[in-house]
N, C-alpha and C positions, 0 to 999 in steps of 0.2 A: 504494500500500500504506500502511503506517503507519510511525511513527517506530521506529527500531531494526530495520527489516527491509530495509535497503538492502544487498543481498548479491550476490555473484558466484558463478557455478557452479563447483563443485569440478572440478579437472582430472582427467584419466585417471591421471596420475602419483600423485595422492593415493590412489587406490584400488589402485594396483599395488604394494601392500605386504602383509605378512602380516595376516590377518583380525583377530587380537587388537589389533594396533597401530592399524588403521583403526577398529575398533569403539570404542576408547577416545576417539579424536579425533572421532568422529561425534557424541558426546554434546555438545550445545550447538549443533550445526549446524541449519539450517532446511530443512524438507521443504516442497516447493511442488507445487501443482497449478495450473499457469498457466491452463489453460482455465477453471477455476472460481474462480480468484483465491483459492486456499486456501493458508495458510501455518501451519506449526506448528514449534516448537522441539523437537528430539529430546532426550529425557531418559533413554532406556534403550535399549541395544543389546546383542546377544549375538553372539559370534564362533563360527564353525565352520570346521574345516579338514579336508582330505581324509583325514588319518590319525586323525581324531576319530570314534569309533564312533557318535556322535550326529549326525554330519553326513550329509546326503543323498548326498554324493559318496563316502562311505566304501566302498561296494560297487562303485564304478565308474560310468562315464558311461552314461546312458540318455537316451532321448528326453525323459523327464520332467524330468531334472535338468540337461540340457545347458547351460542358461543359467548355471548355477553355475560352469562352467568358463571363463567369460570371454566377451569381453574384460572387463578390470576396469572397474567403473563401470556395467556393464549390469545391468538388473533381473532378478531371479529371483523369480517369484511362484508359489506352490504352494498347493494345497488341504490344509488340516490336517484329518485324519480325514474327508475328503470333504465337509466342511461350510463351512469358513472359509478365506478367502484370507490369506496371510502374505507380506509384502513384504521381500525381501532385496536386497542389492547384492553382485555378484561382486567379489572382491578378489584381490590377488596376481598372479602370473604367469599369462598366458593359457595354458590347457591344464592347469592344476592346479585342482582343485575346492575352492573355499573361498569364504566370504562372510560377510556380517553381516546379522543379522535385526534390523529396526527394530521394537522392542517397544512403545514408548510415546512420546508427544509432548505438548507443551503447546500448545493452540490459540493462534494469534496473529491470524489474519485469516480471515474467512469462516465464523465459528461458526454462523451461521444456516443456511448451506448444508450444513454438516456435520450439524447436528441434523435437517435434513430427511431425510438418509439414515439417520441413527442417532438417533432420539429418546431422550433421556435425562433423568432427573430431576435429576441432579447433573452439572455441567459437567466435574468432575474425571474422570468416567467416560467422557468422550467419546472419548478416544484412548488410554485406559489398557489396553493389551494389543494384540498384533499383529493379531488379527482385528477388533477394534473400530476400530483405526486404518485398516485397509483399507476397512472398511465406510463410515466417515465420509468418507474421501477418494475413494471410488469406485474403488479399485484392484482389479483382477481379473486373470485369467490372460492377457488380451490384451496386457498390459504386459510379460510375461515374455520375455526375450531381446532386448528393445529397448535402444537406447543410452541411453534416458532413465533418469537416476538420481534426478531430482527433489530433489537435495541441493545447494543453494547453500551457499557457505562463509561462515558467520558464527557465531562462537562467543561473541560478547559479548552480554550482556543489554542491555536498554534503558538501564540506568544505567552501561554501559561495563564491567561486571565480567564475569568468566568463571566459570561454575558449576564447583564442585568435582566430582570423579568418584570414586565408590566402586566397588570390585570385589567380586564374590561369585559363587556358583555359579549356573548357568543354571536357568531355571524349567521344571519339569515334565518334564525329560529323564530317561529310564531309564538310559541308558548314559553313562559319564563324568559322572555327576551332580554330582561335587564339583569339577570343573574350574572354576577361577575366571575364567570368560570372559563374565561378565555385567557390564556397565559402566553405571552409572546415577548420577543426581544424588541424593545422600543427603537424606532428609527431604522430598523433593518429593511433593506430593499427586498429581502426574500420573504417577508411576511405578507400574507394576503390582505387586501384592503377590507376594512370593516364595512359591511352593508347590512343595515337593519331591514328585516322583512317588512314589506309594505302591509302585510296582514297582521303584524304585531301591534298591540295597543300602543298608542303614543304615551311616552313617559309624562307623568304629571308635572 
């Protein structure tokens, strides 16, 4: 790989905590696709819990969302609007539906392979958004429910520093739209733009 990417895989215990706690700490971690030698530093994550009406687990366990109920660290991959894949990691106690959506990342290794899957004019747009990230990494529904998390643990940048984390409302959700469970690197060009759902109630 390259300098600054010598990492170790996160343990199951890391994910066996509440989703908001895990989401904050996932910012700065490294997402890997070992088969294709792809690596990217996570810059934006959203948290979802079972008592959150925007969470897929809110209405109970189904065949579609079963992976969200654990074990912690397992992948949950779903189709958004029937068109785009989104990559999540199950968190918390097994049997309780919650997880973290990996929204955006900064490419580190394998950009040419990413661009073959997702041709872009500007590199900043390569992994900026959950559907774009899945397309570039080749993530699809076959990964859902597997033990693969693809998230080695390295929060330091190449210069040894750790990125700051800012908190804000989640992107595009209609329910619980003001819940501050989006964690991201402030000012990063790799972070997806915030867009409030037009169907969400307007803040008071």
